[in-house]
N, C-alpha and C positions, 0 to 999 in steps of 0.2 A: 358591156361597152355602149348598150343603148344608151344608160342613162351616163355616160363618160360624155358621147357626144354630146346630149340636148345641154348638161352643167357647160360642155366647152363653149356650145355654140351661143348659150344664152351669155355667158361672159363677154364673147367676143362683140357681143348685137348692143348690151348694154356696157361701153368702153369707159363712160365717164365715171358710173357706179363700181365697177371693178377695179377701175383703177384708185376712185377715193379709197377703195373699203383696204386695197392692197398698200396705199400709201399708209393709214395708221397700223396695218399690220408690221409693215415696216417700219415706221418711228418706232413701234414700241419693241423688236426685234432689236432696232440698230442701237436706240437708248441703252434697256438693260445690255447687251451686250457689250456696248463700249464704255458702258459705265464700268461695267468689270473688269474690262483690259486696259482700259487709263487707268485704273485702282490700280491692279496687279501691277501693270508695266512698269507705272511710277515707282510705287515701292520699292519694287524686284529693284528699279535702278537706282536708288536710296541705296539698298543691300548693299550693291555692288561698289557704289563710290566707297558706302562706310568701310567696307574692305582693301577699296583701292589706298582710302586717308590711313586708318589703323591698321590695317592690317588685316591679310588673309586666313590667317589662324583660326583655329575651332575654340580653344580651351584656353582660358591663362589660369595661371597662379600667383599665387602670391604668399610672402612669408612663411614658406614651409621649411622643414629642417632639411636637411642631408639627405636622412633613410625615408623620411615624406613623401620627398623628390624622386629618391631608385626606388622607393615603389612603385611611385605614377611613373617615369619612364619606361619601366619594363612591361607596363600593359601589353597583352598584345594586338588590343583594339586603336593602338596609336601606327599612325605611318614615320611620321617624326616629331622631334621634339628640339627647344631651343633653350638651354637654361644660363641664368645668369647670377653670379653672388649679390645680395643685396648691402650695402655699405652704412647709409648714409644718406645727410641732405649735405648740400651743402649751399651755403648763403654769401651773394654780394651784401655786404655792408651797407653801401653808398646806396645801391636802389631799392633793394628788399628782398630782391630776387629768387629764390629757391626753386635748386635741381636736387633731383634724387639723385643717386651716385651709386653705381654699380661698379661691379669688374667687367671689361671689353670681352665681349661676346657678339663678333660680325656675324652670325647665325640669328642669336638672337636681336638685333638691333635689325636687322632686312625683315622677318617677321613681321615687326611691329611697324615697317612700312617708311623707314628712316630712308638717304639719298647719304653715303659718306663722301666726303670730300675731304683731300690731307691723309695725315698718314695715322697708323692704329698709334696707345700709347705703350711704347716698348721698357720702360723703366719708372723708379716710384719719381713724381713729380711733374708728368704728363699728363695732359687730361685730355680729351674727348666732348667739347660741349655742344648742344645745340644752339643753332645759326638765330635762331629767333631769341632764343637767351640771352646769348650777348649781341643782340639788339636791344634788348628790353634793358641792358645794362650798360647801354650806352656805350658799347665799343664795337671802333670800326674797323674793319679789314681784320679781324679777331685771329685769326692766322699767325704761329709764333709770338703772340704777344704774353707777357705775364697776368697773371692776375691772383689778387691777394683775396682769398675768402675766409670764409669761415666755416668748420665741419663742425655741423648740428647734428645732434642722435636724438629722439627720445624717445623713450622707452618706458614699458612697465616691467619691474624686476618679478621674482617667483611670487613675491608676496602682497602683490597688486599694487604697490606701489608706484607711481610716475616719476621720472628722471628726466633731467634734460642734461647732455655731458657734450661740453663746447671746447675748440680749440681753431684759433687761426694756421692755417699754410697757404703757400703759394705754388702755383702750379701753371706749366707752358702748355699753352692751347697745339698742341698738336694736329687737331684735326676738328673738323665740323660735321655733323649730321643736321639733317632738314628733310621739311616736308610741304606742300604745296602751301599759298596760302589759306587756302582754303578751309585747311587743317582747322586754325587756330581763330576762323570765324564762326567754324558750325559746333566744333565740339562741344555734345550736348554734357557733358560729366566738365567741361573744362582742361585745358590741355597743363598737361604734366611736362614740366622740362624735366630735361634727363642730361649728366654727363656718365662717361665713364673713363675706370683709373686704369693701368694693370693690375692683373689681377694678383702680385705681387708686391702689391705697394704698400708701405708702410703708414698707418695713418695714424696720429696723435690724441684718437679717444676710442672707447669703446663702441667696436661697431657691431653692427648684427652677424650672427651667423643663420642668416635663412638667405628661401634665393626664391626670384622669380623666373616665370618661363612661359612661354608660350607651345600647347602641343594641338598638333595636325593627325585628325584622325582618318581613319580608312573609310569611314562614311557620314558625313554631315548628316545624315538622317540619325545618327545614332547619341547626338550629343548632350541630349536631355538626360538619357538613360545611362550615357556614359559618366557625367556632373555628380549624378545621382548616387551611382556604385562606390566611386570615389571620393565621395565625401564621409558618405561611412565606412570604407575600411583604411581611409588615413583618417581619421575621426575629428575630423576640421568643419566648417562648415564655410558656408554660402560666398562669405564676404572673402575668403581666402583663394576658392576653385569655384571658377564662373567660365559664363562664356563670354567670347568675345565680346567686350560691353556694349560697342556703340553699332554692332550688328546684330546683338539682340536687340537691343532698342528699337533700332530699325524694323525688324521682323514681329518687332513686337505693337510699333506704330500701324502695321500692314493689318494685322490679327486684330485690334480693336476698332479699325475703321471696317475692316470687312464685318465685321459682325454688332456694329454700332447697331443701338437705338435708331437713329437718324437713316440707316441704310436702309434695314429693314424695312421700319415704314412705306421708307420711298420705294422699295422694290413690293409691295403689298399694294400700297396705293399706284403705280404701277399696273398692276393687273386688272383692279379694278378701274380704273380709269380707262383702260383699251378693252375692257369685257365692256363696258356704257359703251364707247364710239361705237366700237365694232357692232354690237349689240345693233344701237340704231341706225347704223348702214346698212347690216343684214334684213331688218325689219323695212324699212324700203325699198331696197331692194325685195323684199320677201310680197311688201300691199303690189308692188308692181308686177310681180308673178302670178300674183294669188287668179286673178283670172285669168293667165295660161295655164295654172294648174287647175282651176275648174274644168275648163276646154278639155283639157290632160286627159281626166277624169271620166268627163262625160263620153268621150272615143274609148274609154276601155283600160285605162292607164289605173295598175292598182296601188293604191295606200302605201305598200310596202317601196314599189317601186317609185314614188313621188320624195318620198323619205330619201331611200340610196340615191337619189339625183343631189339632195339637198345635203349629204351628205359624200357626196364627191366633189362638190363645192365647194364645200370648208376644207377639204385635204387639199384641194389645189389652191385653195388661198392661203391655207399654214405652210405650203413644202414650197412655194412662189415664194411668199412674204418675210420666210424665214430665211430662206435664203439669198433674196435681194437683202433683206437685213443686215444679215451677216455681213456680205460683203461692203453696203453701207457703211456698219460698224467699222469694219477695218479702214478704212478710208478716214472714217472720220477720228478714231482714232489714232490716228499719228498726229491728225491734227492736232487735237484734245490732250496728249500728253505734252507737246510741249508748249501748250498753254497753260494747262495744269500744274506740269511739275518744274515746266524749263529745261526736259530733257529731250532729246531728237537720239533715239537707239531703237532695236530691235522690238516689237510687242513681245507681249507675254498673253499667249494665247492657249489656254488649258481648255479639256471638256469640259470641266462644270458653265464656262462660260458660252461656250454651242448649247450643251445641255439648258441653262438657265432661257437662254434665248429660244428652242425650241418649245420650254414648258410653258414661257410665256403668249408663246403666237395659240400654241395646243388649248392653257387654258380658258384665254378670251375669247376665240375663235369657237371652240365647242360648246361654253357657253352661251355664247349669243345665239349657235345655231340649235343647240338641243330646246332652247326657247321656241324658234321661230318656228322649227317641226311640230314640236308640241300645239302650237297656233291654228299650223299648218293643216293639221290632221284632225283638229275643230271644228273647221268652218265645211259647213252642208257643200255640195255641188251646187248647187243653186245659190247659197249667198257668195262662192267665191265666183262665181262666172256676173256678178248683180257689184261683186267688189269693185269701188270708187273710195276717194278721198275730199267728198263735196263736203259743205255744211248741209249739218242736219235742220232740215225745214221748219223755221218757227213763224208763228203768226205777221204778217206785217206789220199789228198794230202794237207789237211786244217791240218787233225792230226800231220802228218809229219812235217810239217813247223814247227807247232808249238813247236812240242815237238824238233826238231833242234833249235827251238833261246832259250828252255830254258835250264839254267845250273845246272839245278840237278831236271833229272829225276825223282826221288820221292816226290820231294817237288812238281813238275806239275801235278803230278798223282794224290797229296795228295789233291793241291786247287781246281781239276777238280773234283774229288767225295764231297768236303766239298759244291760246289754250283748244287750238281744234285740233292737238293729239296731244292730250292730255299724259300718255305714256312715254312719248319721246321728249316733254319738255319738262319732263320732271324730272326725268333718266339726265338727262343734257343740263341743267340746273345744276344738279345733284351733283354732276362730271366735273363739271366747273366750280364748283362748291368745297368739292373733295380739296383740289389742286390750290382754289385759289386760300384756303384755311391752313396747308402746309405749305405755303410757300410764304405766307403771312411770321409763322410760327418760325419756319428754319430757320428764314433770312431777319428775322424779327430778334428770334434768340440770340444768334453770334453777334449781332448789335449788340443787344442791352449785353452781355457778357462782358465785351471788346469796353464797353462805357464804364459799367461799371469796375473792371479790373482795374481800368486806370486812374479808376476813386478808392480802392482799396477796400472794397464792397463784397465783390466777387476774385476767384481766380486759387481758391484754396487761402492755408493757415501761412502761406510764405509773401502774398499779399496784401492777406487782409488783416494783418499784422504791424502793419506801418505808418496806420493813424494820417497823422501830419503830416508825415512826411512821404515824401513822394519818389522820390531815386536817391540812390546813395553811390558815391562813387570811392573806392575801397580797390586793397589789394586780391589776388584772386585765391582763393586757400587750398589753391594746388599747387600755384607756381612763384607762392608770394610769404617772407615771415611776419607776421603782422609786429613785431619789437623792431623791424629794419624797414618797412614799409612808410615811404616819409609820404604828407600832401603837403607841398610846399605853399607859400604866401601868392606866390605865381596863379601856381593852377586854382587857389583858390579865389584870385580874383577874376582871374579869364572864366571862372565858372559864375560866379556873381553878375559879368559882364553878358554872360549868355542869354539873347536873347527868350524871354518864356519864363525865365529863373525869376522867383521874387523874392527867397532868401536863402543862404544857405548855412549850414550849422557844424564848422570844425570841433571835430571829438576826437578822445581818442576810443580804443577798440580792441579786446583781446580775448578771443574764445576758448585758452588754452590754458584756464587758471583751473582751479580745484579746492574745493570746500571741504574741509575736513571734520567728518561727523563719526562718530560712533553708532549701527548699525539703526539702537532703539531713538535715536535720536528723530528717525527718520518719520515720516509722517505712512502711514498704511498706502493709500495712493501713489507717494512715490514708488513704494518698496515691490507696488503691483506692476506701476510702471515697468522697471528697471527690469525685474522680472520676464516682460515680455520681450525686453528685449533681448534680455539672456539668454530664453527661445532662441533667440531669431542667429542671432551671431556669436553666443557663449561668452559673450563680453562682463569679465568680475569686476567688483570694485571690494576693498576693503579698504574704508574709509576715508576712502578719498571717492567724491563725485565732481560732475562737469559744474564748472559756473565758469558764467558770461562776465566777464570786466567790463567794464564803462568806467570810462572818464571827461565828464559834460563840464561846464563852462556856468558860473553865475547865471546867466541871459536862460541857456538851456534849463537850468535845475529851477528858474521861476516858471519858464512856460510848464512844464510838467508838476508843478505844485498841484493842480486840482487832480492828480492821479495821487498824492499822498493818502493812505486809510488810518494811519498811525505814525503816532511820532511829528516831526518836525524837520523841516527842508535845511537842506547841511549848505546853509549860505556863507556860514563865519569859518574864518580858520578855526581848525580844529586846535582847543585849549589842552584836552586832557594828554592822558599818556597812548590812547590809539587814538587810529583815524577812525574819522565815524564813514558810513558808508549808507544808503538809501538800500535795503534787501529787496530786491523783485523775487518774494516766496512759493509762483506760483508756474506750473511748468505745464504744457500741452501735453496732454494725457491722451495717449491712442487706445486704453483701454474702456476709458468714462469719455473717451472724444470732447475733451472739453477743458479748460484751463483753471475748473476748481481743485483739481489736484495740488496739494501743497507738500514742498520737498523737507522743509522742515518742522517738525512739529512743537506746539507750544511755543514757539520763540515769540522774546518779547523786546521791547522796546530797552535799550543800555542791555544786552542780552552781547557778551564778546565771545565772539565764534571766531576760529582758525581758518587761513586760508592758504594757498602756495601758488602764489602769482612767478611766471616769467619777467626775470631783471636782464637790467644790461650793467656788469658790473666788472672792473677791470676787462676790460674790452671782451669779454665773454658773455654767454646767454648760458642764465641759470636757472633753474627755481628756489626761491626765497618764501620760507614760513610766514607770516606777518598774523598777527591779533588785530582784529576790528571789532569797533562798538556797531551796532544799529542803531542809528541817529532815527531812520523812518521806514516803514513796509510799505509798499506800493501795493493799491487794489488789484485785484486780478483782470482786468479791463485793461490795467498797462500791458500786462505780458500779454493778454489775447490780443491787442488791438494798437499800440503804438512802440514806435521804434524801431522794429522789428522782429522778430523770435527764431528766424532761420536759425541761428549757427546757436542759440540756447535750447540745451538738451538737462538742463536741470535751473540751478536756481542762479540768478542777475544779482551784483552787486555794483551799484553807483557811486565813485569817489568823485567829490573835488576833482578839478584838472590838478591842481596847484599837488594834491595830495598824492593824483595820479602817477605825477614825471619825478615825485622826493621817489617814491617806490622803488619804481622800475626804473627810471634811467633816460625814459623814452622825453625826448625834448620834443622833437615834431609831432603834428595828428595824422593819424594813418586812417581817418576815413573822416565822411564828408555826406552828411545828410544835406538832400535839397528836397524844396518845394517849387514847386513851380506855380504859374499861372492857373486858372481854370481854363482846363480842355487843353489844356499845352503839353502835357504830361509825355506823351509818344512824342511830340517831337523834341521835345526838350532830350528824349533818352536819346536821339538818333544825332544831336549835337554834342551830350556829351562823348559819346565813342568815338565823335570823329575827333574831338579837344583831346581825349586820351587815348588815341590808337596808338602812339609810339612811345607810352609815358610809362614807364616800369612796367608792373606785371599787373596792371588794370583792371578790375571789371566795374560795370553800371548795374546794380541791381534795383530790388524796392519793388514797387509796384509792378504787375505786371509778369515778374520775375519767374513765374512757373513756365509763361513763353519760350524760355528758354529750349526748355522740353519739349511741350509740343509747340512752338509756334508754327514750326515749316509746314507739318503735317494740319492747323487749322487753318494755316492759309489754303494747301491742297485742298482740304476738305469745304471751308466754302467756295472755292471756283468749281468745284464738283458738284456741289450744290447747285452752285445757280447754271452750270449746264445741263445737270438732273431737273431744276424745274422750265426752264426753257424751252428743252426738249417737250417735256408732259404739256405748257402750253401748247407748241406746235402739234401736237396731238388736238387737242382740245379744237385747233383753228381749222384745221380739217375737219374735226366733226358740224366747225359751229357752217362752216363755208359749204358743206355737201348736204345739211338740212335745208341751208336759204336757198340753193339751189333747186332743191327738191320740191320745196315748196313753192319756187315759181315756177317749175314744170307743173307740177301738179293742181296750180291753181291758175294754167295760163288761160281760160277760157275767163275765169272771174274776175283779172286783172283786164283782157282786151274789153270785157263788159264795161269795165270803167273806164278806159279809154274812148269806149263807145261813147261812153254818158258824157263825157266832156273832162274826163281827168285828163293831165298832161304828165307826160314818166315822170317828169322829176319830181308830181306829188306820191306817183306808185315808189319809188326811189325813195321817198318820206317814210312810207309807209314799213317799209321792207328795211327800213335801215331802224327805225324806232322799234320793231320787231328782235331785229338782231341786237339791237342792247339793250333791250328788256330782259332779253337771256342773260346775258354779261351782267349785269347792273344788277339784277335782283339777288343772282348768283354771289355777286361780290359781297354787297351787304349782308348776305348771313354768312357766307365766311370768315368776314370784318368781323361780323360781331362773337361767332364762334374760336376764332383765334382772339379776339382781344380777354376774353373771359377766361381761354385756359391757358393764358401767357400770364394773366393776371394771380391767375387761381396756384400756378406755380410759384411766381415771385412772392404768394405770400406762406406757401412750404419752405420758402429758403429762410424767407424772414424768419418764421419758427427754430425754424434748425440753428441761424447766427444768432440770437437770444438764446439758445437751450446751450449751447456752443460757447456761452459767454462772451461774445462779438457786442460791441454797442451799436454798430452802425449797419442802417440797415437799407435797403435797395427801395427805392421810389416805382409805386405802381406808375403805370405809364398805357396809354397807347399807342401801337406802332404804326406813326400814321406814314411816314414813311413809306413801309414797306406797303400799306396800306394802299395808299396815294399811286403808287408802282402798278401795286396789280390793276385798279382803274384805271390807268391810263391804257396799259397792256391790252385790257379785255377790253375796252372801248375802241380801242383803234381796233382789234379782232373780229370787231361786229361790224364797223368799217369797213374794212378790207372783206369782207366775206358779202358783202354788198355788193361793193366795186367791183369783185370778181365774179360776179353772177348778172354784170350789168347787161353781156351779151346775149343773154333770156327774155331779157325785158324789151330791152330795143328791138332787137334780129326781128321778131316774130310779127306782123301782119296781124289787124284786127279781127281781118275778116276770117284768118289763120287759126288765131287762138276760138272766137266765139264757136265755127263749126268745130272743135272739136270735142268727141270724145259722142257725136251725133252717128 
């Protein structure tokens, strides 16, 4: 009890030091607590929003037959299920808008988040369609209006052969389903439009005999185990049975954020910096206590009681600091949640966030106090009673010589003062260096990635495969049909006239072609790649393999002349029996992680290959087989780094646009390449989205395409990183301010002596300002050098991997000047503020009071 009273008494007496130490602990706890809570709350809000927009079911399934569905829905783990029969697609030939057509089931429609307006379809010829799809089709007030559409069914028969069956049919719109606008703006996988007809409707084409549905489990905790069990039981795959896709993606983002390398590094950095800062302040407190401890030991206080008193003080600091830190953390989290994620809702405060908060304070305070206690036990009673922090005596001759050599007396005094307490100075500079290095690296890397993603050098294979093309305007793969989606001259001209656009390239594009080859014609590398895909999705190919079809103008072909490895460009109209194509024979292999993988083994110029292409003839869409001649073969660098390979799952064939139109019957372009002025990629993308917002079912892809999946998460992580760095800097600021105030108090006699011999207060402030700036400038320089070297080392490693993967464009080495300048500015201001907040100790004491101190 005596040791507790002594500890409490000293803490009350030294309010300034107690508050400073508590402030550091509170800030450390607040930072780690609020970062965990803000991150968890933000991602939980995103998970909830995903459920609100896309449905709150746990499991979804597609393409299962009737017997599989019966096995599925009879499982005891299921609390509720909804099922709808998959029929085919329905396509509006005027706009190219495509919808998934299924049998009407009110429970299924509600489970996927739709609200229903109008009535149900009760007979053949009646249909319920998505309101947004009707808008994209250009239909105003769609209820009770008739639509003339094409039914379309693409399927693979039992022999692995691809088929297209289509027919035209009229429907009357009797009902509308809709979702909030945010669904269409934020859907990571692209919005799929839906339509529903009566279950007994007679459709003039072969329809699917498969089912889709949603499953609610009794316990959400068992989703993964349930899916694994059902995939095995139904002998199916993850593409047909999986967790609610959007909810699963939101959960995945939460996991990768929580266990990301940056988050772990920041947490470790926080503990290190907090320990250093708390140790510094603890050490200052101990130095003030040393003489008192010596006196207490003189009058009989044992080492054990001294140790217990210091431990008691540490315990009080831990409890008070942690509890106050958590309270402030809760308040800060409410604000941070709104700033980072744009949400204002209930916070997610879990046991791990409280445990981590206590862990930070316990680790940092315990390490600091342990070192201080060890030091206190080593000091003899005599040394303790004489302890002070004065300069060691040096000969006047040496001091005089040193001062004479110094060009600036104030700087000389500040420099000597800086190294008065070397351990403290080194630890402070070390802490600032750590934070400065991480600040430059974290924010510098984010800026680097964003800039290079806009140039198509980083960001993943999608962004990096576009080459000279920056953005594309095209139909959504999920809600438009390539053969009917149109980019008319009016839209082309509007895009041309858009600010920041350099030039545009309209062309034809269809990713649903097939190349007909016997297996022995395939390269070993492509067979390995298909084997990898088969293991994942059980997709089987029987002499028909994916082929991406392009139709380019002569001008586009000339611009891509440099990519031709063999043969001649196909600029002249075909004179022979077969149309000529430029073959892109390389594909992106996830087995070798490169574009070295060829599709056709030993292909030569002049070879005739069989292909299958979707065509529009006699008012319907179907497959037609053609023989084409290989006129030229592209280099692997084309597949890797030009025109985008997003939808290429194998080979590619480039036609002259006139030949493409003649074969397919498609007259209007369906894709637009957009090249922007330097530095204008992101502004152009925003303008294109605004321009095409109400235009058919259009999406903007190209460089930065991966941001559709990670954009919101990356933005949130950037904001979290900024808050993290800011609060860590604040902890350092408390450290520097406290050290400056402590130095002034400790050297009050010295400062008073300087004033007595004629130095004014302004000059003394300059000495202290130089001293504080030296702390931060030395650390900033070291941090900037370390961060720059590390940053460029990672650029070198990345460039090496790009070249190995077949990409020809690499990132430029750089010095992250923006982040370095921000760091120098922030630390410079920090040093100035430290002196400014200590001016009361400089101006408030009388000269005689200072000189007489410690006598």
